[in-house]
C-alpha positions in Angstrom: -18.9 3.7 -10.6 -15.1 3.4 -12.0 -12.4 5.5 -10.3 -11.9 7.3 -13.2 -15.8 8.5 -12.8 -15.4 8.5 -8.8 -12.4 11.1 -9.5 -14.3 13.4 -11.8 -17.2 13.6 -9.7 -16.3 13.1 -6.4 -16.1 17.3 -5.8 -19.4 17.3 -7.4 -20.8 14.9 -5.1 -19.0 16.3 -2.1 -20.5 20.0 -3.1 -24.0 18.8 -3.7 -24.1 17.3 -0.1 -22.6 20.4 1.2 -25.0 23.1 -0.1 -28.1 20.7 0.6 -27.8 20.3 4.5 -31.3 20.0 5.1 -31.9 17.5 2.4 -28.8 15.7 3.6 -30.1 15.3 7.3 -33.8 14.5 5.5 -32.3 11.4 3.9 -30.2 10.2 6.4 -33.2 10.0 8.7 -35.5 8.7 6.1 -32.5 5.7 5.5 -32.5 5.4 9.4 -36.4 5.2 9.4 -37.4 2.9 7.1 -34.0 1.0 6.2 -32.8 -0.4 3.0 -34.9 0.9 -0.3 -34.3 1.1 -3.9 -35.7 4.7 -3.7 -36.1 7.9 -1.0 -38.3 10.5 -1.1 -35.5 12.4 0.2 -33.5 11.8 -2.8 -35.7 14.0 -5.0 -34.4 17.2 -3.4 -30.7 16.2 -5.3 -32.1 15.1 -8.9 -31.9 18.7 -10.4 -29.3 20.1 -8.4 -27.7 16.9 -9.6 -28.2 17.3 -13.2 -27.2 20.9 -12.9 -24.2 20.1 -11.8 -23.2 17.5 -14.1 -23.8 19.6 -17.3 -22.0 22.5 -15.5 -18.7 20.3 -15.2 -16.0 21.8 -17.7 -16.1 20.7 -21.1 -13.1 18.4 -20.7 -14.3 16.4 -17.9 -17.9 15.7 -19.8 -15.7 14.3 -22.6 -14.2 12.1 -20.1 -17.2 10.8 -18.8 -18.4 10.4 -21.9 -15.2 8.4 -23.0 -15.6 6.6 -19.5 -19.3 5.6 -20.3 -17.9 4.1 -23.8 -15.0 2.4 -22.4 -16.6 0.7 -19.6 -19.1 -2.2 -19.7 -22.8 -0.9 -19.5 -26.2 -2.7 -19.1 -27.9 -0.3 -20.9 -26.8 1.3 -24.5 -27.1 5.3 -24.3 -26.9 6.9 -27.8 -26.4 10.6 -27.2 -23.9 12.4 -25.1 -26.9 13.8 -22.9 -28.1 10.6 -22.2 -25.1 9.7 -21.0 -24.7 12.9 -18.7 -28.1 12.6 -17.9 -27.4 9.2 -16.3 -24.6 10.5 -14.4 -27.1 12.4 -12.8 -28.8 9.9 -11.7 -25.2 7.9 -10.4 -24.3 10.9 -8.5 -27.8 10.8 -6.6 -27.2 6.7 -6.2 -23.7 7.9 -4.5 -25.2 10.4 -2.3 -27.3 7.7 -1.2 -24.9 5.8 -0.7 -22.7 8.1 1.7 -26.3 8.8 3.1 -26.6 5.3 4.2 -23.0 5.4 5.9 -23.1 8.5 7.4 -26.6 7.8 8.9 -25.3 4.6 10.6 -22.3 6.7 12.1 -25.0 9.3 13.2 -25.5 8.8 17.3 -27.6 12.1 18.3 -30.2 12.9 15.6 
């Protein structure tokens, strides 16, 4: 995620975490229990909310994200704006997982 993308999506990521506290705690606990995994069951709690959040961004924000996607080198090529925005929803979930790993490492009392 580039700095521009993070600037656009940062508040959405925080909002998703705060609005899904029980899912956030479950995700941190799952990471603590099972260590690094490529996928956590608890991250599914954020999937629909992340899609909804990305698609509900302002038109200007979505245009900036799409422009940034096309500007940056990507391993996958997406053709439509909806495909790009869906991919950003997955990136948001990945960022939530990353933050949960860091937060879980700091958690003392479960």
